[in-house]
N, C-alpha and C positions, 0 to 999 in steps of 0.2 A: 128824844132822849130826855131823861129826867134826872134831877139831882136826888140826894138822899131824902129830902123832904117831899119829893113827888112833884116838884115844880118843873115844868117843861123848860129845857135849856134852849136858847137860841144860839146861833153861831158866835155871838159876841159875849155870851155868859161864860164866866170862868167855871171850871169844874170844881175848883177849890172854893167851897162855900163857907169857909171859916170866917168869923167876923174880922173886920179890918184890924181891930185892936189886937187880935191874936196873931195875925200875920205880921203886924208891926213889931210886936214883942219878939216873935221868932227872928225877924230880920235884925232887930237890934242885938239879939243874942249872938247872931252870926257875925255881926260887925264887931262885937266885943271880942269874940274869939280871934277874928282876923287882926284886930288892933293889938290884942295881947301878943300874938306871935310876931307881928311886925315890930312892935316896940321892944320886946325882949331881944329879938335878933339885932335890931339897930343898936341897942344899948350894949349888948355883948360884943358886937363887932367894934364899936368905937372904943369901949373900955379896953378890949384886948389890943387894939392898935396903940392906944396911949401907953399901955404897959410895955408893948414891944418897943416903942420909941424911947421910953425911959430906961429900959433894961438891956436891950440887945445892941450889939455893936454892928453897924451897917456892914454887910458883906461877909460877916464871919458866921459860919454855921456851927451850931451847938447841937449835939444829939438830944433828942426829946423822947422819942420811942425808938430806941436803938439807932440804927443808921437809916431806918425806913422813913421816919418823919423827923426832920431837924428844924430847929429854930434858926431862921436865916433872914434877917431884915433887909428888905430892898424897898425902893420907891418905884412903882411901876407907872410910867406915863402912858402905857398902851392898854390893850385888852388882855384877854387870856393868852398865855404863852408869850406875853410882851409884844403881841402883834399891834401894829398901828402906833408905834411910839411917837411919831411926829404928828399924830392926829388927835391929840388930847381934847381939843375943843369939839371935834366931831363926836368923840365918844361921850363927852359931857352932854351934848344935845341928844344923842341917842339914849343915854340914861334917863334924861328928863322925859323923853317920849315914852320910854318903857314904863316909867312910874306913872305917867298920865294914862297910858293904856290900861294898866292894872287898876287904877282908880276908876276909870270909866266902865270897867267890867264888873264892878262890885255888885250891881243889882242882879246879876245872873247867878250869884252864889246862893245855894239853897241848902247846903249840908255843912255840918261842922268840919268834916274832913277837907272839903274844898276851901272853907274859910281858913283853916290852919295852914293849908298848902299855899294859898295865895298870900297869907300873912308872912310866911317864910320868904316867899319870892319878893314881896314888897319890902320887907325889912332888909334883905340882902341887897337889892337894887338901891335902896335908899342909903345903905351903909357905904357903898362904893361911890354913890353920887355925892355924899357929904364930903368925901375926900377930894373928888374932882372939883367941887365948887370952892372949898375952903382951905385946902392944904397948899403948901408951897409947890410950885414956884409962884402961883398967883391965882386970883379969882377966876374960876371957870377953866383953869389950866392945871389944876392940882394933880399931883401924882398919888395913886392909890398905895396905901401902906400894905405890903404883903410880908408875911413872916413865917408861914408854914410851908416848909420844903418837903414835897412828897417824892421820895425815892430819887431825888436829884433831877426829876423830870420837869416839875413846875413848882412855882411858889404862889401860895394863895393866902387867904385870910378867912375869918369867920363868915363874912358876907358871902364869899364864894362857896363855902360849905353849905350855907342855907340855900343858895340858888341851885346848887347841884342836887341837894336833897329834895327841894321843891320840884325840880324837873323830873326826878325819879317818881315822886308821888303823883305828878300830873299824868305820867304814863300809866301808872297803876290805876289811878282813879278813872282815867279815860276808858280803860277796859271794863271797869265796873259801871260807870255811867258816862257816856260819851261827851257830855257837856256839863260845865259847872252847875247849871240850873236843872239838869235832868236827873231825876232820882230813879230812872228806869220805869217811870210811871207814864201813863198816856200824857200827851201834850196838854197844856193848860186850857186850850180852847179846841173845841170840836165843831165841825160843820155837819150838817145833815147828810153829807155825802160819805162820811166815815162808816 
């Protein structure tokens, strides 16, 4: 097998023969997209929580979008649907592991859509992790600030919205390209057996 220049490829030669500087520029652009979405999500989440703490009365629901979405401030020591209320420290460790796993997978991202999606996920996970680490009642035992009440079924925050949107995008993008690093093209390395 040969590349575009006619050079014979061996099993260890990458199909992508772009100069390393072009690949590095592309990767840094993807990291910039990911960082932008993560930072905007984290800042929006923390700013909205500060606003909620300063403005809303705990436990009192106020209509926001009719009766469908209300502003209802609570401090959640558990996970989604207030599960695991007595396990805050376990949820903090789990959050740290999730953020670490996201950071460890960054090298696999090769498209802007995946970078934005993983940025939303990272920003959302980091937003709730900041609460668990730094908010009352204490270091690494903090309660997450939730204030968006959906139909009276559950109460969440901006970080939760970002995580849910990212999960939906992961499903959609997985149908388009099964892996964050797969653009639907042949694998980066080929053997003579292919």
